[in-house]
N, C-alpha and C positions, 0 to 999 in steps of 0.2 A: 586234433581238436582245435588247435589254434588256427589252423588253415580254414576250418569250417566257420569259425567266428569271424575271420577276416572277410570271407566270401559273403556272409550274412550282412556285414556292415556295408560292403560295397553294393549289394543288392538293395539294401534299404536306402542308401544315400542317392543312388542314381535316379530313381523316380522323382525325388524332391529336387535334385539338381535340374532336371528337365523342366519342372514347374518354375524354378527360379529363372532359368534362361528365357522361358516364354513370358514370364512376368514383365521383363524389360521390353520385349517386343510389343506386347499388348499396351504397355504404357506409352511407348513411342507412337503407336498407331492412333491412340485416343487423344494424346496431346494435340496432334495435328487436327483431328476432327473437331475438337472443342475450341482451340485457340482462335480459329477464324471467327467464331461468334463473339469473342471478347475483343476482337480488333475491328469490329464493325465500323466504328466512327472513323478510324484511320484509313480503312480500305475505301469506304464510301467517299471520304475526303479526297483521296488520291484518284479513285476511279468512280465517278458519279454513277449511281444506279438507284432504282426504286427499292422499296422494302420487298416487293415480290421478286425482283431480280436477285437481291441478296439472299433471300430464302432459297432461290433456285440454285445458288452455288453449292449449298449443302444437299439440296434435293437431288441434283444431277449426280453427285457422288453416290448417294444412296441408291438411286435407280440403277446405275451401272454396276455398282457393287452387288446389288441384289440379283441383277440379271445374270451375272457370271458365277454367282455363288453355287447353284446346283451342280454346274459342270466342275467347278473347283472342288466341291465336296466329293464328286465321283472320282476325280483324279487322285484325291487323297485316299480313297478306298482302294483304288486300283494300283497306285504306285507308291513310292517312298514319301511318307509324310514329312520327314525331316528335310528332305531336299526341296519339297514344294514350299515349306516354310521359309527356308533360306533364300530361295529365289524370289519369293514374295517380298521379303524384307529388303533385299537389294534393290529391286525395281521400285518399290515404294520410296526408299530413301533417295533414289535418283530423281524421281518425279517431284518429291518434296523440294529438293534443291532447285530443280527447274522452275518451280512455282515462284521462287524469289525473283525471277526475271520477268514475270508477267507484268504487262503495262496496260492491258485493256480488259474489259469484262469478258470478251470472247476468249482471250488467252487464259484467264483465270478459270473459265468454264471448262476449257479443254484439259487443263492440268488436273482439275478436280475429277473429271471423268476418268482420266488415265489412272489417277490414284485409286479410284473405285475398282478398276480391274486388278491392280496389284494387291490391294487389301482383301479382295474377295477370296483369294487363295489361302489366307492365313487362318481365320477362326475355325473353319471346319476341320482343317488338318491339325491345328494345335489342340483343340478339345478332344479330338479323336485319339491323338497321340497320348494325351493325359489319361484317357480311358484305357489305353493299351498298357500303360505303366502302373496305373492305380486300379486294382480290381477289388471290389468289395468295400470294406469299412472306411477307406480313406478317399473315396471318390468325390464326395461333396466338398470336403475341406480342400482337397487338391484343386478342384475346379474353382472353389471360392478364392483361393490364393491367386490363381491365375486371373480371375475376374477382378481381384483387388488391383492388379496391374492396370486394368482398363479404368477402374475408378480413380486410381492414382493419376493416370493420364488426364482424365476429365478434371480432377481437382487442381491439376497444375496448368490447366488451360488459361488461367489468369495471366500466366507469364507472357502469353501473346499480347494481351492488352498493355502490359507493363513495358515490354520491349518495343511495341509500336509507339508508345508515347515518348520513350526515351531515345529511340533510334528511328526505325521505319518498320512497317509491317513486313517488308521483304526480308529484313534481317533475321526474323524469327524462323522463317522457312529455310533459310540458308544454313543456319546453325543446326537445326534439327536434321536436315538431310545429310549433312556431313557426318554427324554423330552416328546416324543409322548405317551409313556405308561402312564406317569403321567397325561398328558392332557386328555387322554381318560377317566381316572377314575374321573376326575373333572367334565367334561361336561356331564357325564352320568345322572346327576341330572337336567340338564337344557335343553338338546336337545330333543324335543318332536315333534311328527307329528302335522300338522295343524288341529285344530278343525274345521271341515266343515260340518255343518248340511245338506247342500244341497247334499254334496257328499255321506253322509250316506243314505239319501233317495234314491239317484240315484243307489247306490249299491244294495239296496233291490229290485229295479225294474229291473235292468239290470244284467244278469248273468256274472260272471267273464269270460274273454276270455282266450283262451289257447295261448301258445307261437306261435304255427303255425298260428292261426287266426290273431294274432298281425302282424306277418310277411306279411301275405297276404294283410291285410288292408293297411299296410305301402307301400309296393312295387306296389300296384295298384294305388298309388297316384303319378302323374307325378311330382308335385312340390317337393315331398319328394326325388324322384330320383335325381332331380336337386340339392337339398341340399346336398345329399350324394356326388355327383360329385364335387360340390363346396368345401365342407369340406375336401375331399380327396386331392385335388390339393393344398389347403392352408396348409394342414398338411405336405405334402412333403417339402414345402419351410420352414415352421416353424421348423420342426425337423432337417432339414439339417443345418439351421443357429444355432439353439440351440446346436447341437452336434459339429459343426466345427468352429464356430465363435471365440472361444478362441484361437484355433490353428491358424486361419487366422491372427488375430492381432499379435500373438507372432512371426510368421514367416515373415509376410509382413513388420512389423515395428520394428523387433528385440527387442521385449519386454520380460521381465521376466514372469514366469508363473503367479505370483501374479498380475503384472500389466495388463497382457492380460485378466486375469479373471475379474479384476475390470472394464476394458473398455467394455468387452463383456457381462457382467451381471449387474454390478453396474450402469453403465451409460445407456446402451442400454435398459435394461428391466425396469429401473426406468421411462424412457419415456413411456413405455408401461403402467405403472400404471396410469400415467396422461392420457393416451389415453383411457383407459377403463372408467375412471371417466368422462372425457369430452364427450366421445362418448355416454355413458349412459344418461348423463344429456341432451345433445342435442337431442338425439333420443326421449326421453320421452316428451320433450318440443314440438318437431316437430310433434310427433304422435297425438297430440291433434287436429291438423289441417289437417294432411295427414295420412291416414290409412296405407300407404305403407312406412312410414318413416323408419321403422325398417329394410327394405330392401335397401332403397336408401342410408342411412348413411354408412353402410359397403361397398356398391358398390362404393361410392365416395372415401372412404378410400383406397380401393384396386387400384383405378385408380391413386392415388398419390403414393402408396407404390411401385408399379411396377417400375416406372422410378427412384425412390429413391434408390432401391437396385441395379439397373443397374449402376447408376452413382457412387455409393459407391465403386465399383470395378474398376473404371477408374482412381481414384485419388491415387497418391502416398503420399499424405499428410494425416497424422493420423487424424488431426482435421476435414478435409472434409469428409473422409471415416466414421468417428465416427458420425458426424452430419447426414449423409445420412442414416446410419443404425438406428439411433435414430428416424428419420422421418419415416422410414419404420415401426418400431415397434409401434410408436404412431398411425399411420393410420391403420395398420393391426389390432390393438386392437379394432377398431370399429366392427370388425367381432366377436371377442370374447365376447363382451358385448351384442350382438344381436342374436347369433346363436340359443340359446334356446328359446328366445321370437319369433323368426321367425318360429321355429319348432312348437311352440304352436299355431301359426296362421294358420298352414297348416295341422295339424293332430289332431285327437281326443285325448282328455286329458287322456283317458285310455291307449293310446299307447305312451305317451310322453317320459317317461324314457326309454322304449324299443327302441324308435326311436333314442334317443341320444346315447344309447348303440351301436346301429348299426353305427351311425356316428363315434363313437370312434373306433369301429372295423375296419371300412374301412380306417379311417384317420390314425390310428396307423399302420395298415398293410402296406400301401403304404409309410407312413412316415419312418417306420423301413427299408424298402428297400432303401429309399432315403439315410438314414444314412449309411447303409452298403455299397452301391455303391459309396457313397461319399468317403469312405475310400479306396475302391477298385480302384477308379479312381486316387486317390492320389498315390497309389502304382504303377500306370502306368505313374506317373509324370505329371498328369494333375493338373494345379493350381486351388486352391479353388476360386480364382477370376473368372475364366472361368466357374466353376460349378455354382457359385452364379449368374452370368449373365444369364445363362440358366434358373435359378429359376424365374427370373423376368417375363419370358414368361408364366410360369405356373400361376402366379398371374393374368395375363390378362385373361387367360382361365377361372380361378375361378370366376372372375368378370362377365364374360359372363353367366356362369351357374347360378350365383346368380340372375342376372337380369331376368332370365326366370321363377323364382319362382312366383307363383300366390297364394295369401292367399285365404282361403275359403270365400265365399260370406258373411256368417254371421259375419266373423271377420272384413270385410270392413265396416259393418254397425254400429259397436259399438266402443267406445273409446278403444285405445290400449295402 
């Protein structure tokens, strides 16, 4: 009896340990993505460039990241998810360290592109691994905790602006890269694939599918197409705000680079951390009674997020604008904690990571264009407040696409 209790404790602890290990990796990835936007003044002062060129630094990362995501997702479906995650972390850390030595716009552009390749392998494999460890009533909360790592990385992005003002922008990349390499070596001994006897039996009976077969299966699914459209629209808004919110606060309210970075990351994305945790908990709770809760919760969140971002750009008071952006990120986070669980409700588990890779591909492709054209519109003297108001319309369209998603019938019959 004692042995059974011990085994149960181990089986309960390991899934949450995996989430904890992945939390740190997600945080590292997104500190890097966000901090470059908070160091804009220091980077442009060191390497002169236009606003469109600065937007291109993040856009090229997103395009390369998105381009490799479907293949990266397929590799996670086909091979060891944990090994792909570890390899991604090590290469990303090495490239981050190399970025600290960039001395021209072209060199920065190359390192951002290389970083896109390394990071593409992470999210599909990580979220799919969480789905392997967390089946049923803990899926949304487990996903939410992992996504909280992403939000924590975004909220800590202000450290880049602070380090750039007190040292140099290169210093921040060097520190982050070295830390990532050390962390990869440590978790090599702890991060493992989920032991699933049923999956082993299923693999013996069902032949492995090719990349082409996975694509055909996914795009013949109407709900998957709706998810792609929904994810793409949200990605345009998300990356537009991530890329330009520090500049918006700095210019609209005459703040310093460090102050704008704190408001746009420290405050705004801290509310997103609360959002993914609250959203994950509420979704898991509601899903015990309503099989479509994982769709309804993010839908409700988007219906609140759209007017919040619209109102944020009408106010000339910093406190009101900040609160509205915090409400937007809180409610929009219900999407982040439920996207992979929704995908798991609508597609075969053999295509899950590939499916998320395609979402990343489409989302980052259009998100990158949003970032670039945001800079291009600024070069034409169009204010960020006007651009952000238009983004609220895209949120409404995303909510409509999400509402059209229909889970597979077998998913409606079992606890989610």
